N, C-alpha and C positions, 0 to 999 in steps of 0.2 A: 435829373441827379447829377449832385453835388458831391465830389468828393476830397480827402485831401490825403495828406501825406508831409512826415517832416522827417527828412537823415541832415543830423550835425548843425541842427537849428536853422534849416533853412526848410519854410513850411510851404511846400504846393501846393491851391488846390483850382479846380476844373470842375466847369461845367463846360452841359455838350449838347444845346439847340439845333432841332432839322431844319433846314429853309428849304421849307415847300418850294419854295417860291424860283426858286435858282437848281429845283430839280427836274430830273424826265425822268419818270419812274419803268415809264416803259422800254426806255432807250437802255435800260438799270443805271442811271448816277444819280446819284443821292449825295444832295452835300450838304456836310453836320457843317458849324464856326461852331468853334471850342473858346471859353474863357479860361484862360490863366491867370492864378494871380501868384506870385514867388513872396513869401514875408524873408527879410532876414530878422532870425531870434536870437544871431548870434552875438557876439560880443567883437566882431570879427567884423571889418570892410573885405566884403563879395562881391566877387567881376561873374557873369555871366561869361562862359568861352565858345562852350557847343552846345547843342543838342542832340541827342538820338535819339529816335521812331521808331514804334513796332508797333504794324499797323494790318489787324485782321478785317476779313469782314466775308460772313457766313456759306458762303461760296465756297470759301479754304481757303482765299486767296492769299496771300503774306508778302507784306515789301518792307525792307526798309526805308530811314531818313536821315538820315545827319549833314552837321553842315557846322559851319561859323554861327551863332550868335541866336535870335528868335527875330523875329521877321524886320533881319537889316538891324537888328540891333544885339550891342554885351555890354547890356548895362552891371551900373556899378549903383551895389546897395549899401546902403555905411547903417550898420545897426538901426531895426524897428522900418528903416525905408519898403513902402512894402512897390513893387512893380507890377501892370496890368497888360496882358497883348492878348490881342483877337488871332485869327488864326482856320483855315480854314482846311478840311480833308474833304473828299471824295471818294466813293465807293459803290462797286457794281449788284451793289445789295441793298437791304435796307433794316438790316441790323452787321454791326460789327466794331472793332475794339479799337485803344489807341495804348498803349503804356512804354515809357522811355525815362531818361533819364540828362540830367545835363550837365553839364559840367563846370565846378565851380572853380578859382582861383582865389586866396585869402590873399591883400592884398599888403597886410605886413610882412609876411615873409616869401608869397609866390605856392604858396603851400597846394597843389590842385587837390580837386577831391571831386567823388560823383556824390549827384542827386534823385534820388528819385525821383520819378515821376507816377502819382497811382496809376490805377489802370482805369480807361473807364469807357462804357458803355456808349454808345450812336446808334439810335433805333428810333424809325419814325415810332413816334406817336401813336401811330390805325392800328402799329404788332402789339400796343399795351393793351386792347381792351381782347 
C-alpha cells in the first residue's frame, strides 16, 4: 500500500515492503523496508534537517526514533526536486505501523517547519489472506 500526504507544499509518499528473506518469524523478528519519496512542490529551496518516527507493533510495543536527516543525509531540494531513499524497520510482530515528521528549513530565510509523514502499515502478506 502506498500513502501520500502534503504539508506546506512538501509531498511525502511512503511504501512499505515485508522482507521475508531477512525475517525470522519463529524469533519474533519481522523486517520491513520502506521507501520514501519527498517532492518539493513549493517555490522555495528547502533542506531536510531532522526526522522523528513513532513505531507501533500489534503487541502494543511503541518506540520513537529521532535524529539528524535521513539515511545519513540532509538533502537540499530545489523547487520541483524529488529525493528518494529506503530504510528499514524491525518489528516483533507481523503487523505494525509507523508515522512521523521531518523538520525542514527554507533556505531563503532559515524558517523551520514541520512536514508530516503519513502513517503507513507494515503487514506480512500472509496476514492479508
